[in-house]
MOPAC internal coordinates of N, CA, C and O (Angstrom, degrees):
PM7 1SCF
backbone

  N    0.0000 0     0.00 0     0.00 0    0    0    0
  C    1.4378 1     0.00 0     0.00 0    1    0    0
  C    1.5202 1   111.34 1     0.00 0    2    1    0
  O    1.2310 1   119.95 1   139.59 1    3    2    1
  N    1.3206 1   117.71 1   -40.41 1    3    2    1
  C    1.4640 1   120.17 1  -177.76 1    5    3    2
  C    1.5204 1   111.40 1   -66.13 1    6    5    3
  O    1.2310 1   119.98 1   154.12 1    7    6    5
  N    1.3236 1   117.64 1   -25.88 1    7    6    5
  C    1.4605 1   119.72 1   178.54 1    9    7    6
  C    1.5210 1   111.59 1   -63.58 1   10    9    7
  O    1.2310 1   120.08 1   151.44 1   11   10    9
  N    1.3409 1   117.45 1   -28.56 1   11   10    9
  C    1.4631 1   120.64 1   176.91 1   13   11   10
  C    1.5233 1   110.61 1   -60.15 1   14   13   11
  O    1.2310 1   120.66 1   148.06 1   15   14   13
  N    1.3127 1   116.34 1   -31.94 1   15   14   13
  C    1.4606 1   121.46 1  -178.99 1   17   15   14
  C    1.5239 1   110.99 1   -59.93 1   18   17   15
  O    1.2310 1   120.65 1   145.45 1   19   18   17
  N    1.3275 1   116.37 1   -34.55 1   19   18   17
  C    1.4552 1   121.11 1  -174.64 1   21   19   18
  C    1.5184 1   114.11 1   -99.38 1   22   21   19
  O    1.2310 1   119.78 1  -179.99 1   23   22   21
  N    1.3330 1   118.02 1     0.01 1   23   22   21
  C    1.4615 1   120.32 1   176.42 1   25   23   22
  C    1.5228 1   108.82 1   -68.84 1   26   25   23
  O    1.2310 1   120.28 1   -41.54 1   27   26   25
  N    1.3335 1   117.06 1   138.46 1   27   26   25
  C    1.4634 1   118.65 1   178.94 1   29   27   26
  C    1.5245 1   111.52 1   -62.80 1   30   29   27
  O    1.2310 1   121.06 1   -35.39 1   31   30   29
  N    1.3160 1   115.58 1   144.61 1   31   30   29
  C    1.4477 1   120.96 1   176.52 1   33   31   30
  C    1.5299 1   108.51 1   -81.62 1   34   33   31
  O    1.2310 1   120.10 1   -33.20 1   35   34   33
  N    1.3029 1   117.41 1   146.80 1   35   34   33
  C    1.4630 1   121.30 1   178.53 1   37   35   34
  C    1.5216 1   109.86 1   -57.41 1   38   37   35
  O    1.2310 1   120.59 1   -52.54 1   39   38   37
  N    1.3063 1   116.48 1   127.46 1   39   38   37
  C    1.4570 1   121.42 1   178.29 1   41   39   38
  C    1.5130 1   114.56 1    78.46 1   42   41   39
  O    1.2310 1   119.69 1  -177.46 1   43   42   41
  N    1.3133 1   118.20 1     2.54 1   43   42   41
  C    1.4634 1   121.45 1  -178.86 1   45   43   42
  C    1.5204 1   108.87 1  -106.42 1   46   45   43
  O    1.2310 1   120.87 1   -66.95 1   47   46   45
  N    1.3184 1   115.95 1   113.05 1   47   46   45
  C    1.4710 1   120.39 1  -177.15 1   49   47   46
  C    1.5192 1   112.65 1  -104.56 1   50   49   47
  O    1.2310 1   120.16 1  -169.49 1   51   50   49
  N    1.3310 1   117.30 1    10.51 1   51   50   49
  C    1.4562 1   119.52 1   179.53 1   53   51   50
  C    1.5217 1   110.34 1   -75.07 1   54   53   51
  O    1.2310 1   121.57 1   -28.50 1   55   54   53
  N    1.2955 1   114.59 1   151.50 1   55   54   53
  C    1.4612 1   120.39 1   179.38 1   57   55   54
  C    1.5230 1   109.83 1   -91.84 1   58   57   55
  O    1.2310 1   120.24 1   144.46 1   59   58   57
  N    1.3162 1   117.15 1   -35.54 1   59   58   57
  C    1.4545 1   122.52 1  -175.49 1   61   59   58
  C    1.5154 1   111.37 1   -93.42 1   62   61   59
  O    1.2310 1   121.15 1   -15.38 1   63   62   61
  N    1.3222 1   115.41 1   164.62 1   63   62   61
  C    1.4617 1   121.52 1   177.09 1   65   63   62
  C    1.5190 1   109.83 1   -91.16 1   66   65   63
  O    1.2310 1   120.67 1   -57.61 1   67   66   65
  N    1.3276 1   116.33 1   122.39 1   67   66   65
  C    1.4545 1   122.49 1   171.78 1   69   67   66
  C    1.5249 1   107.27 1  -100.73 1   70   69   67
  O    1.2310 1   120.50 1    -4.43 1   71   70   69
  N    1.3162 1   116.64 1   175.57 1   71   70   69
  C    1.4626 1   120.21 1   176.94 1   73   71   70
  C    1.5263 1   110.42 1   -56.47 1   74   73   71
  O    1.2310 1   120.58 1   136.58 1   75   74   73
  N    1.3290 1   116.49 1   -43.42 1   75   74   73
  C    1.4577 1   120.69 1  -177.48 1   77   75   74
  C    1.5208 1   112.16 1   -65.09 1   78   77   75
  O    1.2310 1   119.72 1   133.20 1   79   78   77
  N    1.3366 1   118.14 1   -46.80 1   79   78   77
  C    1.4588 1   116.25 1  -178.47 1   81   79   78
  C    1.5193 1   113.17 1   -79.16 1   82   81   79
  O    1.2310 1   119.48 1   161.69 1   83   82   81
  N    1.3262 1   118.59 1   -18.31 1   83   82   81
  C    1.4707 1   119.60 1   168.48 1   85   83   82
  C    1.5267 1   109.64 1   -66.47 1   86   85   83
  O    1.2310 1   120.92 1   135.92 1   87   86   85
  N    1.3221 1   115.85 1   -44.08 1   87   86   85
  C    1.4695 1   121.34 1   178.84 1   89   87   86
  C    1.5286 1   110.05 1   -60.13 1   90   89   87
  O    1.2310 1   120.63 1   134.56 1   91   90   89
  N    1.3286 1   116.40 1   -45.44 1   91   90   89
  C    1.4681 1   120.84 1   178.86 1   93   91   90
  C    1.5259 1   111.60 1   -61.42 1   94   93   91
  O    1.2310 1   120.77 1   138.57 1   95   94   93
  N    1.3358 1   116.14 1   -41.43 1   95   94   93
  C    1.4639 1   119.87 1  -178.51 1   97   95   94
  C    1.5269 1   111.16 1   -64.51 1   98   97   95
  O    1.2310 1   120.20 1   135.49 1   99   98   97
  N    1.3264 1   117.23 1   -44.51 1   99   98   97
  C    1.4661 1   120.14 1   178.12 1  101   99   98
  C    1.5250 1   110.74 1   -64.59 1  102  101   99
  O    1.2310 1   120.34 1   138.97 1  103  102  101
  N    1.3210 1   116.96 1   -41.03 1  103  102  101
  C    1.4654 1   120.71 1   178.36 1  105  103  102
  C    1.5233 1   110.49 1   -62.09 1  106  105  103
  O    1.2310 1   120.51 1   140.12 1  107  106  105
  N    1.3113 1   116.63 1   -39.88 1  107  106  105
  C    1.4684 1   121.67 1   178.69 1  109  107  106
  C    1.5290 1   111.16 1   -61.29 1  110  109  107
  O    1.2310 1   120.52 1   149.46 1  111  110  109
  N    1.3246 1   116.62 1   -30.54 1  111  110  109
  C    1.4650 1   121.46 1   177.91 1  113  111  110
  C    1.5229 1   112.41 1   -85.84 1  114  113  111
  O    1.2310 1   120.77 1   178.68 1  115  114  113
  N    1.3397 1   116.14 1    -1.32 1  115  114  113
  C    1.4603 1   119.93 1   179.95 1  117  115  114
  C    1.5176 1   112.92 1    82.49 1  118  117  115
  O    1.2310 1   120.57 1  -160.16 1  119  118  117
  N    1.3341 1   116.51 1    19.84 1  119  118  117
  C    1.4595 1   121.57 1  -178.65 1  121  119  118
  C    1.5192 1   108.61 1  -106.64 1  122  121  119
  O    1.2310 1   121.17 1   -58.09 1  123  122  121
  N    1.3161 1   115.36 1   121.91 1  123  122  121
  C    1.4621 1   120.96 1   176.56 1  125  123  122
  C    1.5237 1   108.32 1   -89.76 1  126  125  123
  O    1.2310 1   120.61 1   -55.90 1  127  126  125
  N    1.3197 1   116.44 1   124.10 1  127  126  125
  C    1.4554 1   120.82 1  -178.10 1  129  127  126
  C    1.5242 1   108.70 1  -140.82 1  130  129  127
  O    1.2310 1   120.97 1   -40.21 1  131  130  129
  N    1.3151 1   115.76 1   139.79 1  131  130  129
  C    1.4520 1   120.45 1  -178.42 1  133  131  130
  C    1.5303 1   110.92 1   -78.44 1  134  133  131
  O    1.2310 1   121.43 1   -32.44 1  135  134  133
  N    1.3179 1   114.87 1   147.56 1  135  134  133
  C    1.4612 1   120.18 1   179.06 1  137  135  134
  C    1.5228 1   112.06 1   -58.04 1  138  137  135
  O    1.2310 1   120.31 1   147.16 1  139  138  137
  N    1.3290 1   117.01 1   -32.84 1  139  138  137
  C    1.4711 1   119.68 1  -179.30 1  141  139  138
  C    1.5294 1   111.10 1   -63.62 1  142  141  139
  O    1.2310 1   120.06 1   144.10 1  143  142  141
  N    1.3243 1   117.49 1   -35.90 1  143  142  141
  C    1.4709 1   120.53 1   177.49 1  145  143  142
  C    1.5238 1   110.90 1   -70.16 1  146  145  143
  O    1.2310 1   120.70 1   140.06 1  147  146  145
  N    1.3186 1   116.26 1   -39.94 1  147  146  145
  C    1.4619 1   119.33 1   177.42 1  149  147  146
  C    1.5285 1   110.64 1   -65.43 1  150  149  147
  O    1.2310 1   120.65 1   142.87 1  151  150  149
  N    1.3159 1   116.35 1   -37.13 1  151  150  149
  C    1.4633 1   120.44 1   177.40 1  153  151  150
  C    1.5305 1   110.49 1   -63.09 1  154  153  151
  O    1.2310 1   120.30 1   144.06 1  155  154  153
  N    1.3217 1   117.03 1   -35.94 1  155  154  153
  C    1.4671 1   120.99 1   176.99 1  157  155  154
  C    1.5221 1   110.97 1   -65.54 1  158  157  155
  O    1.2310 1   120.46 1   139.83 1  159  158  157
  N    1.3258 1   116.72 1   -40.17 1  159  158  157
  C    1.4695 1   120.75 1   177.24 1  161  159  158
  C    1.5256 1   109.75 1   -62.36 1  162  161  159
  O    1.2310 1   120.76 1   134.08 1  163  162  161
  N    1.3336 1   116.16 1   -45.92 1  163  162  161
  C    1.4679 1   119.49 1   177.97 1  165  163  162
  C    1.5252 1   110.86 1   -60.24 1  166  165  163
  O    1.2310 1   120.24 1   134.46 1  167  166  165
  N    1.3194 1   117.15 1   -45.54 1  167  166  165
  C    1.4622 1   120.96 1  -178.44 1  169  167  166
  C    1.5324 1   111.48 1   -61.62 1  170  169  167
  O    1.2310 1   120.55 1   143.19 1  171  170  169
  N    1.3097 1   116.55 1   -36.81 1  171  170  169
  C    1.4653 1   120.34 1  -176.34 1  173  171  170
  C    1.5298 1   112.68 1   -78.29 1  174  173  171
  O    1.2310 1   119.96 1   141.06 1  175  174  173
  N    1.3366 1   117.69 1   -38.94 1  175  174  173
  C    1.4617 1   120.17 1  -170.30 1  177  175  174
  C    1.5257 1   115.66 1  -109.74 1  178  177  175
  O    1.2310 1   119.35 1   172.52 1  179  178  177
  N    1.3155 1   118.85 1    -7.48 1  179  178  177
  C    1.4572 1   121.89 1   179.50 1  181  179  178
  C    1.5276 1   109.19 1   -75.42 1  182  181  179
  O    1.2310 1   120.36 1   -78.40 1  183  182  181
  N    1.3109 1   116.92 1   101.60 1  183  182  181
  C    1.4628 1   121.68 1  -171.07 1  185  183  182
  C    1.5250 1   114.21 1   -69.75 1  186  185  183
  O    1.2310 1   119.60 1   152.68 1  187  186  185
  N    1.3254 1   118.38 1   -27.32 1  187  186  185
  C    1.4623 1   119.23 1  -178.70 1  189  187  186
  C    1.5343 1   112.46 1  -113.08 1  190  189  187
  O    1.2310 1   120.50 1  -169.54 1  191  190  189
  N    1.3267 1   116.65 1    10.46 1  191  190  189
  C    1.4719 1   123.61 1   172.89 1  193  191  190
  C    1.5334 1   113.64 1    57.93 1  194  193  191
  O    1.2310 1   120.85 1  -142.29 1  195  194  193
  N    1.3550 1   115.98 1    37.71 1  195  194  193
  C    1.4633 1   120.08 1   177.74 1  197  195  194
  C    1.5278 1   111.97 1  -101.70 1  198  197  195
  O    1.2310 1   120.45 1  -169.27 1  199  198  197
  N    1.3321 1   116.75 1    10.73 1  199  198  197
  C    1.4774 1   123.38 1  -178.88 1  201  199  198
  C    1.5193 1   112.70 1    63.41 1  202  201  199
  O    1.2310 1   120.92 1  -149.12 1  203  202  201
  N    1.3283 1   115.85 1    30.88 1  203  202  201
  C    1.4586 1   122.25 1   174.19 1  205  203  202
  C    1.5232 1   108.63 1  -139.24 1  206  205  203
  O    1.2310 1   121.12 1   -35.90 1  207  206  205
  N    1.3178 1   115.45 1   144.10 1  207  206  205
  C    1.4613 1   120.50 1   174.13 1  209  207  206
  C    1.5174 1   108.55 1   -99.21 1  210  209  207
  O    1.2310 1   120.88 1   -56.49 1  211  210  209
  N    1.3124 1   115.93 1   123.51 1  211  210  209
  C    1.4611 1   121.58 1   176.17 1  213  211  210
  C    1.5289 1   108.76 1   -88.08 1  214  213  211
  O    1.2310 1   121.15 1    -6.18 1  215  214  213
  N    1.3125 1   115.41 1   173.82 1  215  214  213
  C    1.4641 1   120.50 1   175.31 1  217  215  214
  C    1.5280 1   109.59 1   -56.37 1  218  217  215
  O    1.2310 1   120.49 1   135.60 1  219  218  217
  N    1.3161 1   116.67 1   -44.40 1  219  218  217
  C    1.4729 1   120.55 1  -179.74 1  221  219  218
  C    1.5196 1   111.90 1   -62.97 1  222  221  219
  O    1.2310 1   120.65 1   139.17 1  223  222  221
  N    1.3331 1   116.37 1   -40.83 1  223  222  221
  C    1.4685 1   119.62 1   177.44 1  225  223  222
  C    1.5262 1   110.29 1   -58.66 1  226  225  223
  O    1.2310 1   120.67 1   136.88 1  227  226  225
  N    1.3142 1   116.33 1   -43.12 1  227  226  225
  C    1.4674 1   121.06 1  -177.31 1  229  227  226
  C    1.5240 1   110.74 1   -68.22 1  230  229  227
  O    1.2310 1   120.12 1   135.70 1  231  230  229
  N    1.3279 1   117.38 1   -44.30 1  231  230  229
  C    1.4688 1   118.59 1   179.93 1  233  231  230
  C    1.5212 1   111.34 1   -67.67 1  234  233  231
  O    1.2310 1   120.18 1   148.61 1  235  234  233
  N    1.3368 1   117.25 1   -31.39 1  235  234  233
  C    1.4701 1   120.39 1   177.68 1  237  235  234
  C    1.5234 1   112.05 1   -63.49 1  238  237  235
  O    1.2310 1   120.34 1   153.91 1  239  238  237
  N    1.3229 1   116.96 1   -26.09 1  239  238  237
  C    1.4725 1   120.68 1   177.85 1  241  239  238
  C    1.5252 1   111.29 1   -59.48 1  242  241  239
  O    1.2310 1   120.74 1   150.10 1  243  242  241
  N    1.3205 1   116.19 1   -29.90 1  243  242  241
  C    1.4557 1   120.89 1  -172.86 1  245  243  242
  C    1.5344 1   113.06 1  -102.20 1  246  245  243
  O    1.2310 1   120.18 1   179.41 1  247  246  245
  N    1.3145 1   117.27 1    -0.59 1  247  246  245
  C    1.4644 1   120.20 1   177.83 1  249  247  246
  C    1.5142 1   109.52 1   -78.51 1  250  249  247
  O    1.2310 1   120.35 1   -38.92 1  251  250  249
  N    1.3289 1   116.94 1   141.08 1  251  250  249
  C    1.4678 1   119.56 1   176.81 1  253  251  250
  C    1.5288 1   110.47 1   -62.40 1  254  253  251
  O    1.2310 1   120.75 1   -37.21 1  255  254  253
  N    1.3005 1   116.17 1   142.79 1  255  254  253
  C    1.4710 1   121.10 1   177.22 1  257  255  254
  C    1.5279 1   110.60 1   -72.96 1  258  257  255
  O    1.2310 1   120.81 1   151.74 1  259  258  257
  N    1.3129 1   116.05 1   -28.26 1  259  258  257
  C    1.4543 1   122.06 1   179.00 1  261  259  258
  C    1.5270 1   108.62 1   -92.14 1  262  261  259
  O    1.2310 1   119.67 1   -65.94 1  263  262  261
  N    1.3177 1   118.23 1   114.06 1  263  262  261
  C    1.4568 1   122.49 1  -176.71 1  265  263  262
  C    1.5289 1   112.20 1   -61.78 1  266  265  263
  O    1.2310 1   119.72 1   158.04 1  267  266  265
  N    1.3151 1   118.14 1   -21.96 1  267  266  265
  C    1.4648 1   121.18 1  -179.83 1  269  267  266
  C    1.5227 1   111.91 1   -70.99 1  270  269  267
  O    1.2310 1   120.52 1   161.80 1  271  270  269
  N    1.3118 1   116.61 1   -18.20 1  271  270  269
  C    1.4602 1   119.12 1   179.96 1  273  271  270
  C    1.4782 1   107.54 1   -79.71 1  274  273  271
  O    1.2310 1   120.10 1   180.00 1  275  274  273

């Protein structure tokens, strides 16, 4: 099921996740989420503040905050 999240959207050739394609991905999984929550995710994890999540931004979400782990 999670693989559906990363399948390209029809007509979407972007590599990174924008607010719009994050919304589409969650909708595709049957998850209703408000744009304000997605904007919070972008604000928290967008490392270069371009309003897009890169592969690195996404993998950083899952890295332990404590380097000793």
